[in-house]
Every structure is written in structure tokens, then in C-alpha cells.
C-alpha positions in Angstrom: 9.7 -20.6 2.3 9.6 -19.9 -1.4 6.1 -18.4 -1.1 7.1 -16.3 1.9 10.2 -15.2 -0.1 8.0 -14.2 -3.0 5.7 -12.3 -0.6 8.6 -10.4 1.0 10.0 -9.5 -2.5 6.7 -8.2 -3.7 6.1 -6.4 -0.4 9.5 -4.7 -0.6 8.9 -3.6 -4.2 5.5 -2.2 -3.5 6.7 -0.3 -0.5 9.8 1.2 -2.3 8.3 1.8 -5.7 4.8 3.1 -4.7 5.3 4.4 -1.2 2.7 6.2 0.8 -0.6 4.6 1.9 -1.1 2.6 -1.3 2.4 1.2 -1.2 2.1 0.2 2.5 -1.3 -1.5 1.9 0.0 -3.5 -1.2 3.2 -4.4 0.7 1.2 -5.8 3.6 -1.2 -7.6 1.3 1.7 -9.2 -0.6 3.4 -10.3 2.6 0.2 -11.7 4.1 -0.7 -13.3 0.8 2.6 -15.2 0.7 2.2 -16.6 4.2 -1.5 -17.5 3.6 -0.7 -19.3 0.4 2.1 -21.3 2.2 -0.3 -22.2 5.1 -3.1 -23.3 2.7 -0.7 -25.4 0.7 0.8 -27.1 3.7 -2.5 -27.8 5.4 -3.9 -29.2 2.1 -1.1 -31.7 2.1 -1.1 -32.8 5.7 -1.1 -31.5 9.3 -0.6 -33.1 12.8 -3.8 -34.5 14.2 -3.5 -32.6 17.5 -2.3 -29.3 16.1 -5.7 -27.5 15.8 -7.2 -29.0 19.0 -8.1 -26.3 21.6 -7.7 -26.9 25.3 -8.8 -24.4 28.0 -5.2 -24.2 29.2 -4.4 -22.6 25.9 -6.4 -19.5 26.9 -4.6 -19.4 30.3 -1.2 -19.7 28.6 -2.1 -16.9 26.2 -3.2 -14.5 28.8 -0.5 -15.1 31.3 2.4 -15.4 28.9 1.2 -12.6 26.6 1.1 -10.2 29.6 4.4 -11.3 31.0 6.1 -10.9 27.6 4.7 -7.3 27.3 5.9 -6.4 30.8 9.3 -7.9 29.9 9.4 -5.7 26.8 8.8 -2.7 29.0 11.7 -3.7 31.3 14.0 -4.2 28.4 13.1 -0.8 27.0 13.9 0.8 30.4 17.2 -1.1 30.4 18.0 0.2 26.9 16.9 3.8 27.3 16.6 4.5 31.0 12.9 5.2 30.6 9.7 3.8 29.1 7.4 6.2 27.2 3.7 5.5 27.3 2.7 5.0 23.6 0.3 7.4 21.8 -1.1 7.6 18.3 -1.7 10.6 16.1 -5.2 12.0 16.2 -7.4 13.7 13.6 -9.4 16.6 14.9 -9.1 15.2 18.5 -10.1 11.6 17.6 -8.4 8.6 16.2 -8.5 8.3 12.3 -10.9 5.7 10.9 -7.9 3.7 9.5 -6.6 3.2 13.0 -9.1 0.5 13.7 -7.7 -1.7 10.9 -4.1 -0.6 10.8 -3.7 -0.2 14.6 -6.1 -2.8 16.0 -7.4 -5.5 13.6 -4.1 -6.0 11.7 -1.7 -6.2 14.6 -4.0 -7.9 17.1 -5.8 -10.5 15.0 -4.6 -10.9 11.4 -0.8 -10.7 11.9 -0.7 -13.0 15.0 -2.9 -15.6 13.2 -0.9 -15.6 10.0 2.6 -15.4 11.7 1.8 -18.2 14.2 0.3 -20.5 11.6 3.1 -19.9 9.2 6.1 -20.0 11.6 4.8 -22.4 14.3 2.1 -24.5 12.6 3.8 -25.0 9.3 7.5 -24.3 9.5 8.1 -25.5 13.1 6.2 -28.7 12.5 8.2 -29.4 9.2 11.5 -28.8 10.9 10.6 -30.8 14.0 9.5 -33.7 11.9 12.5 -33.7 9.7 15.1 -33.4 12.5 13.3 -36.1 14.6 13.5 -38.5 11.7 17.2 -37.8 11.2 18.2 -37.9 14.9 15.4 -40.0 16.5 15.5 -37.4 19.3 12.6 -35.2 20.4 14.9 -32.9 22.3 17.1 -32.1 19.3 14.1 -31.8 17.1 12.5 -29.3 19.5 15.7 -27.3 19.9 16.2 -27.1 16.1 12.6 -26.2 15.4 12.4 -23.5 18.1 15.8 -22.0 17.2 15.3 -21.9 13.4 11.7 -20.5 13.5 12.7 -17.9 16.1 15.6 -16.6 14.0 13.4 -16.5 10.9 10.6 -14.8 12.9 13.0 -12.1 13.9 14.4 -11.8 10.4 11.0 -11.2 8.9 10.4 -8.2 11.1 13.9 -6.8 10.5 13.3 -6.8 6.7 10.5 -4.2 7.0 11.6 -2.1 10.0 14.5 -0.9 12.1 14.6 -2.3 15.6 16.6 -1.5 18.7 18.4 -4.3 20.6 15.6 -4.5 23.2 13.0 -4.8 20.4 15.0 -7.6 18.8 15.3 -9.3 22.2 11.6 -9.0 22.7 10.9 -10.6 19.3 13.2 -13.4 20.2 11.4 -14.0 23.5 8.0 -14.0 21.7 9.4 -16.5 19.2 10.9 -18.8 21.7 7.8 -18.8 24.0 5.3 -19.4 21.2 7.5 -22.1 19.6 8.1 -23.7 22.9 4.3 -23.9 23.6 3.7 -25.7 20.3 6.5 -28.1 20.9 5.4 -28.8 24.5 1.6 -29.0 23.8 1.5 -30.1 20.2 -1.2 -27.4 19.8 -1.1 -24.1 18.0 -3.7 -22.1 20.0 -1.6 -21.3 23.0 1.0 -19.7 20.7 -1.7 -17.8 18.8 -3.4 -16.4 21.9 0.0 -15.5 23.5 0.8 -13.5 20.4 -2.7 -11.9 20.3 -2.5 -10.9 24.0 1.1 -9.6 23.6 0.1 -7.3 20.7 -3.3 -6.5 22.2 -1.9 -5.1 25.4 0.3 -2.8 23.4 -2.7 -1.6 21.4 -4.7 -1.1 24.6 -1.9 1.0 26.0 -1.8 3.0 22.8 -5.5 3.7 22.9 -5.4 4.7 26.6 -2.4 6.9 26.0 -4.0 8.6 23.0 -7.3 9.1 24.8 -5.5 10.5 27.8 -3.6 12.9 25.6 -6.7 14.1 23.7 -8.5 14.5 27.0 -5.7 16.6 28.4 
């Protein structure tokens, strides 16, 4: 948590002091660097034997749950606003800017889900689950504590850097609960990673389709 805290502090400073594209890039690098350092340190010390094992069901979990979560986000947005607007991105001379493929695709669909899931669910969740189970000798209490704490922190991390509506916060909470629940239930990380990737990927796909449709019109 200290490494994540340092990453958040540096990210906030970079964004507020520098601003613009450079500030955003350095902010993101600081945040990701803090999480990556914590992941490397934790895995260098120890990790559960089953955590990195992949099972074909993990792919099924990821696709089904990721799509369901994205549809749920849409329903929550409709409940909050009365409508759901198809997302679009700004274009440059009728086409997407080159930076979009990193900022809008690689970062949210691959890098962020991997780092966030490994930090929150592979490192933090496992540590909390292990500690609570030792104290209570109860898998149920350990699972409840690990899912609850990591979900709250997962939401909190996003709130530090952006303003969210109640339905966006609710969606973050659902993503956190589902991904954490998968790790507790399966003792594997890949179902959570793939769920997060699919959840973000569907949004990016909708963004691209909406933008292409707008440009074509």
C-alpha cells in the first residue's frame, strides 16, 4: 500500500503541477509504476501456488461476466439519467488521432486491467484473505473481508483521479466485487483479469463504432 500511495502522490503532483499531455503521461506512469513495484515485490516474496494457473473456464467467466457488467453499467446509466448516450471520441481530420490507440485502447483494455487486477486481487486480496483466515480460522469471513476491502480501495483509487456519478461508482463496485469474488472462488487470477479486460474492451469497441459512425455520417 505504501508503494501505491507513493504512486498516487507522484501522479497527483505531476497532473496538477505540469498539466497537459505531459502531466497526464507522467501521472499515469507514476501510478502504474507504484502498482507494478508493489506487484513485483509481493511476487518476489511469495504467491499462492494456484494463483497464476489458467483454466479454460476463466475465459468463459471473462467473456460472460465482462459483457454482463457492461450491460449493467448501461442500465444503471439509464436509471440515473433517463437515457444512455452512445460514446464517441474526438477525431482529427476525420480520423482518430494516433495517440488514441495507446490512450484509448492499449492502456484501458490491456495495461490497466492487468495492473489493477494483479495489485488489488492478486496481491492485496490474497494478503487480506490470508491474514483474516489466520485470525478467524474462517474462509467465509476471510473472503468477505478481502472482497469488501479491495472493492472499496478499488473504487477509491478511481475517485482520486476523476469525478464519478453514482451509477459509475456503483459499476466500479460491481466490477470490484465480481473480480474479487472470482479470485476467492477459483483461487486463480485470470478470470478476474479477463472479466476486467472484456468489460473495458466492450466500452472501447462501442467508442470506436460510435466514432466511425459519426465520421461516416
